[in-house]
C-alpha positions as a Markdown table, in Angstrom:
| # | Residue | x | y | z |
|---|---|---|---|---|
| 1 | Met | 12.2 | -9.5 | 18.2 |
| 2 | Thr | 8.8 | -7.8 | 18.0 |
| 3 | Asn | 9.7 | -5.8 | 14.8 |
| 4 | Glu | 10.9 | -9.0 | 13.0 |
| 5 | Pro | 7.7 | -9.9 | 11.3 |
| 6 | Gln | 7.5 | -6.4 | 9.7 |
| 7 | Ser | 11.0 | -6.3 | 8.4 |
| 8 | Pro | 10.8 | -6.5 | 4.6 |
| 9 | Leu | 10.5 | -10.1 | 3.1 |
| 10 | Val | 10.9 | -11.0 | -0.5 |
| 11 | His | 9.1 | -14.0 | -1.7 |
| 12 | Leu | 10.8 | -16.1 | -4.5 |
| 13 | Ile | 8.6 | -18.2 | -6.7 |
| 14 | Asp | 10.4 | -20.4 | -9.1 |
| 15 | Asp | 10.4 | -24.0 | -9.9 |
| 16 | Asp | 14.1 | -24.1 | -10.3 |
| 17 | Gln | 15.8 | -24.8 | -7.0 |
| 18 | Ala | 19.2 | -23.4 | -8.3 |
| 19 | Val | 17.6 | -20.2 | -9.4 |
| 20 | Arg | 15.8 | -19.8 | -6.0 |
| 21 | Glu | 19.1 | -20.3 | -4.1 |
| 22 | Ser | 21.1 | -17.9 | -6.1 |
| 23 | Leu | 18.5 | -15.2 | -5.9 |
| 24 | Ala | 18.1 | -15.7 | -2.2 |
| 25 | Leu | 22.0 | -15.3 | -1.8 |
| 26 | Leu | 21.9 | -12.2 | -3.9 |
| 27 | Ile | 19.1 | -10.6 | -2.3 |
| 28 | Gly | 20.6 | -11.3 | 1.2 |
| 29 | Thr | 23.5 | -9.2 | 0.3 |
| 30 | Val | 21.3 | -5.9 | 0.7 |
| 31 | Gly | 19.8 | -7.1 | 4.0 |
| 32 | Leu | 16.5 | -8.3 | 2.7 |
| 33 | Arg | 15.1 | -11.6 | 4.0 |
| 34 | Thr | 13.7 | -14.1 | 1.6 |
| 35 | Glu | 11.2 | -17.0 | 1.6 |
| 36 | Ser | 11.4 | -19.4 | -1.3 |
| 37 | Trp | 8.5 | -21.3 | -2.9 |
| 38 | Ser | 8.8 | -24.1 | -5.6 |
| 39 | Asp | 5.0 | -24.4 | -5.9 |
| 40 | Pro | 3.0 | -21.2 | -7.0 |
| 41 | Gln | -0.1 | -22.8 | -5.7 |
| 42 | Ala | 1.3 | -23.3 | -2.2 |
| 43 | Phe | 2.6 | -19.8 | -2.2 |
| 44 | Ile | -0.9 | -18.3 | -3.2 |
| 45 | Ala | -2.5 | -20.4 | -0.3 |
| 46 | Gly | 0.3 | -19.8 | 2.3 |
| 47 | Phe | 2.1 | -16.6 | 2.2 |
| 48 | Asp | 1.6 | -13.8 | 4.6 |
| 49 | Arg | -0.3 | -11.0 | 2.9 |
| 50 | Ser | 0.0 | -8.7 | 5.8 |
| 51 | Gly | 3.8 | -8.5 | 5.6 |
| 52 | Ile | 6.0 | -5.8 | 4.1 |
| 53 | Gly | 8.2 | -6.8 | 1.1 |
| 54 | Ala | 7.9 | -7.8 | -2.6 |
| 55 | Ile | 7.4 | -10.9 | -4.8 |
| 56 | Val | 9.7 | -12.1 | -7.4 |
| 57 | Leu | 7.8 | -14.4 | -9.8 |
| 58 | Asp | 9.0 | -16.5 | -12.6 |
| 59 | Val | 6.8 | -16.4 | -15.7 |
| 60 | Arg | 7.1 | -19.9 | -16.9 |
| 61 | Met | 6.4 | -22.7 | -14.3 |
| 62 | Pro | 4.7 | -26.0 | -14.7 |
| 63 | Gly | 1.0 | -26.2 | -13.9 |
| 64 | Ile | 0.3 | -22.5 | -13.7 |
| 65 | Ser | 2.1 | -19.5 | -15.3 |
| 66 | Gly | 3.5 | -16.6 | -13.5 |
| 67 | Leu | 1.0 | -14.3 | -15.3 |
| 68 | Ala | -1.9 | -16.3 | -13.9 |
| 69 | Val | -0.5 | -16.1 | -10.5 |
| 70 | Leu | -0.1 | -12.3 | -10.9 |
| 71 | Asp | -3.8 | -12.1 | -12.0 |
| 72 | Thr | -4.8 | -14.1 | -9.0 |
| 73 | Leu | -2.8 | -11.8 | -6.6 |
| 74 | Val | -4.3 | -8.8 | -8.1 |
| 75 | Ala | -7.9 | -10.3 | -7.9 |
| 76 | Gln | -7.3 | -11.0 | -4.2 |
| 77 | Gly | -6.2 | -7.6 | -3.5 |
| 78 | Val | -2.6 | -8.4 | -2.6 |
| 79 | Asp | -0.6 | -5.3 | -2.4 |
| 80 | Gln | 3.0 | -6.4 | -2.3 |
| 81 | Pro | 4.8 | -5.3 | -5.6 |
| 82 | Val | 5.5 | -8.1 | -8.0 |
| 83 | Ile | 8.8 | -8.3 | -10.1 |
| 84 | Met | 8.3 | -10.8 | -13.1 |
| 85 | Leu | 11.3 | -12.8 | -14.3 |
| 86 | Thr | 11.4 | -14.8 | -17.5 |
| 87 | Gly | 14.1 | -16.6 | -19.6 |
| 88 | His | 12.0 | -16.1 | -22.9 |
| 89 | Gly | 10.4 | -12.7 | -22.8 |
| 90 | Thr | 8.3 | -11.2 | -25.6 |
| 91 | Val | 6.9 | -7.7 | -26.1 |
| 92 | Glu | 3.4 | -9.1 | -25.7 |
| 93 | Met | 4.4 | -10.9 | -22.3 |
| 94 | Cys | 5.9 | -7.8 | -21.1 |
| 95 | Arg | 2.9 | -5.7 | -21.9 |
| 96 | Arg | 0.6 | -8.2 | -20.3 |
| 97 | Ala | 2.6 | -8.3 | -17.2 |
| 98 | Phe | 2.6 | -4.5 | -16.8 |
| 99 | Lys | -1.1 | -4.3 | -17.7 |
| 100 | Ala | -1.8 | -6.8 | -15.0 |
| 101 | Gly | 0.0 | -4.8 | -12.3 |
| 102 | Ala | 3.5 | -5.9 | -12.3 |
| 103 | Ala | 6.0 | -3.5 | -10.8 |
| 104 | Glu | 9.0 | -4.6 | -13.2 |
| 105 | Phe | 9.6 | -7.2 | -15.9 |
| 106 | Leu | 13.2 | -8.6 | -16.1 |
| 107 | Glu | 14.7 | -11.0 | -18.4 |
| 108 | Lys | 17.0 | -14.0 | -17.3 |
| 109 | Pro | 19.9 | -14.1 | -16.8 |
| 110 | Val | 19.0 | -11.2 | -14.6 |
| 111 | Asp | 21.5 | -8.3 | -14.1 |
| 112 | Asp | 22.3 | -8.3 | -10.3 |
| 113 | Glu | 22.4 | -4.7 | -9.8 |
| 114 | Gln | 19.1 | -4.3 | -11.9 |
| 115 | Leu | 17.2 | -6.8 | -9.8 |
| 116 | Leu | 18.4 | -5.3 | -6.5 |
| 117 | Glu | 17.5 | -1.8 | -7.5 |
| 118 | Ala | 14.1 | -2.9 | -8.7 |
| 119 | Leu | 13.5 | -4.8 | -5.5 |
| 120 | Gln | 14.7 | -2.1 | -3.1 |
| 121 | Gln | 12.5 | 0.6 | -5.0 |
| 122 | Ala | 9.5 | -1.9 | -4.8 |
| 123 | Val | 10.0 | -2.4 | -1.0 |
| 124 | Arg | 10.3 | 1.4 | -0.4 |
| 125 | Gln | 7.1 | 1.9 | -2.4 |
| 126 | His | 5.4 | -0.8 | -0.4 |
| 127 | Val | 6.5 | 0.7 | 3.0 |
| 128 | Arg | 5.1 | 4.1 | 1.8 |
| 129 | Ser | 1.8 | 2.6 | 0.7 |
| 130 | Arg | 1.2 | 0.7 | 3.8 |
| 131 | Glu | 1.9 | 3.9 | 5.9 |
| 132 | Arg | -0.6 | 5.9 | 3.8 |
| 133 | Thr | -3.1 | 3.1 | 4.3 |
| 134 | Gln | -2.6 | 3.0 | 8.0 |
| 135 | Ala | -2.8 | 7.0 | 8.1 |
| 136 | Asp | -6.0 | 6.9 | 6.1 |
| 137 | Gln | -7.5 | 4.2 | 8.4 |
| 138 | Ala | -6.5 | 6.2 | 11.4 |
| 139 | Ala | -8.2 | 9.3 | 9.9 |
| 140 | Arg | -11.3 | 7.4 | 9.2 |
| 141 | Glu | -11.5 | 6.1 | 12.7 |
| 142 | Arg | -11.0 | 9.6 | 14.2 |
| 143 | His | -13.6 | 11.0 | 12.0 |
| 144 | Ala | -16.2 | 8.3 | 13.0 |
| 145 | Gln | -15.8 | 9.7 | 16.5 |
| 146 | Leu | -17.2 | 13.2 | 15.6 |
| 147 | Ser | -20.9 | 13.9 | 16.4 |
| 148 | Glu | -23.2 | 14.8 | 13.6 |
| 149 | Arg | -22.8 | 18.5 | 14.4 |
| 150 | Glu | -19.1 | 18.5 | 14.5 |
| 151 | Arg | -19.0 | 16.8 | 11.1 |
| 152 | Glu | -21.3 | 19.7 | 9.8 |
| 153 | Val | -19.0 | 22.2 | 11.3 |
| 154 | Leu | -15.9 | 20.3 | 9.7 |
| 155 | Arg | -17.4 | 20.3 | 6.4 |
| 156 | Phe | -17.9 | 24.0 | 6.4 |
| 157 | Ile | -14.5 | 24.6 | 7.8 |
| 158 | Val | -12.9 | 22.8 | 4.9 |
| 159 | Glu | -15.1 | 24.8 | 2.4 |
| 160 | Gly | -13.5 | 28.0 | 3.9 |
| 161 | Leu | -16.4 | 29.4 | 5.9 |
| 162 | Thr | -15.6 | 31.5 | 9.0 |
| 163 | Asn | -17.0 | 30.7 | 12.5 |
| 164 | Lys | -19.5 | 33.5 | 12.0 |
| 165 | Glu | -20.7 | 32.3 | 8.7 |
| 166 | Ile | -21.0 | 28.7 | 10.1 |
| 167 | Ala | -22.9 | 30.0 | 12.9 |
| 168 | Arg | -25.4 | 31.8 | 10.6 |
| 169 | Thr | -25.7 | 28.7 | 8.4 |
| 170 | Leu | -26.4 | 26.3 | 11.2 |
| 171 | Ala | -28.3 | 28.8 | 13.3 |
| 172 | Leu | -26.0 | 28.5 | 16.1 |
| 173 | Ser | -24.2 | 31.2 | 18.2 |
| 174 | Pro | -20.5 | 31.8 | 17.3 |
| 175 | Arg | -19.3 | 30.7 | 20.7 |
| 176 | Thr | -21.1 | 27.3 | 20.1 |
| 177 | Val | -19.4 | 27.0 | 16.8 |
| 178 | Glu | -16.0 | 27.8 | 18.5 |
| 179 | Thr | -16.7 | 25.0 | 20.9 |
| 180 | His | -17.5 | 22.4 | 18.2 |
| 181 | Arg | -14.3 | 23.6 | 16.3 |
| 182 | Ala | -12.2 | 23.1 | 19.3 |
| 183 | Asn | -13.7 | 19.8 | 20.1 |
| 184 | Leu | -13.2 | 18.4 | 16.5 |
| 185 | Phe | -9.7 | 19.7 | 16.2 |
| 186 | Ala | -9.0 | 17.8 | 19.6 |
| 187 | Lys | -10.8 | 14.5 | 18.4 |
| 188 | Leu | -9.0 | 14.6 | 15.0 |
| 189 | Gly | -5.6 | 15.2 | 16.5 |
| 190 | Cys | -4.9 | 18.4 | 14.4 |
| 191 | Glu | -3.0 | 21.3 | 15.5 |
| 192 | Ser | -3.5 | 23.6 | 12.5 |
| 193 | Leu | -6.1 | 24.4 | 9.8 |
| 194 | Ala | -3.7 | 23.3 | 7.2 |
| 195 | Gln | -3.1 | 19.9 | 8.8 |
| 196 | Leu | -6.9 | 19.5 | 9.2 |
| 197 | Ile | -7.6 | 20.2 | 5.5 |
| 198 | Arg | -4.7 | 17.9 | 4.4 |
| 199 | Arg | -5.9 | 14.9 | 6.5 |
| 200 | Tyr | -9.6 | 15.3 | 6.5 |
| 201 | Ala | -10.8 | 17.4 | 3.4 |
| 202 | Thr | -11.8 | 14.2 | 1.5 |
| 203 | Leu | -13.8 | 12.7 | 4.4 |
| 204 | Ala | -15.5 | 16.0 | 5.1 |
| 205 | Gly | -16.5 | 16.2 | 1.6 |
| 206 | Asp | -17.8 | 12.5 | 1.7 |
| 207 | Ala | -20.0 | 13.2 | 4.8 |
| 208 | Pro | -23.7 | 13.4 | 4.1 |
């Protein structure tokens, strides 16, 4: 039960109830949960931005267009992939949607397999993106635990200096550098030099 909130959820935004119901039935066949919204403004105000999943958004709706909704989501930093649907697509509309950040643009009547494939790919990409974000956050938190001296040693390790070279540069003994090196490896949770460089090269380079 604890994993339920993080199981993928597809938001369906369309003013046509029949369309929402048919899409929900279709998407359910591949094991994805859905939540339907008839009012795009209510969706913007109320949907869970922390969840994993995707958004299926109709282009033409009364009051506010799907493209305007997409612009709002992007401006708010929403990271769920958006698949746009329209019954009257144009090249310019398609171009605008992709330029604004849409993951896919499909015309109604939508081909079932095409939509399901686009949705499953979008959800997989979102899962990978969230995993990278969480890993990056964890790396930043670990890096923040380093002392100023350990950060200096880390920066020189990433630059390829040996312990002796680091010792000369910082006017320390090689044994002291070895101690700092062991401590920072432990704090950063790294078991190899390759792992250290892969996870922390960017952070080490950003350090003052």
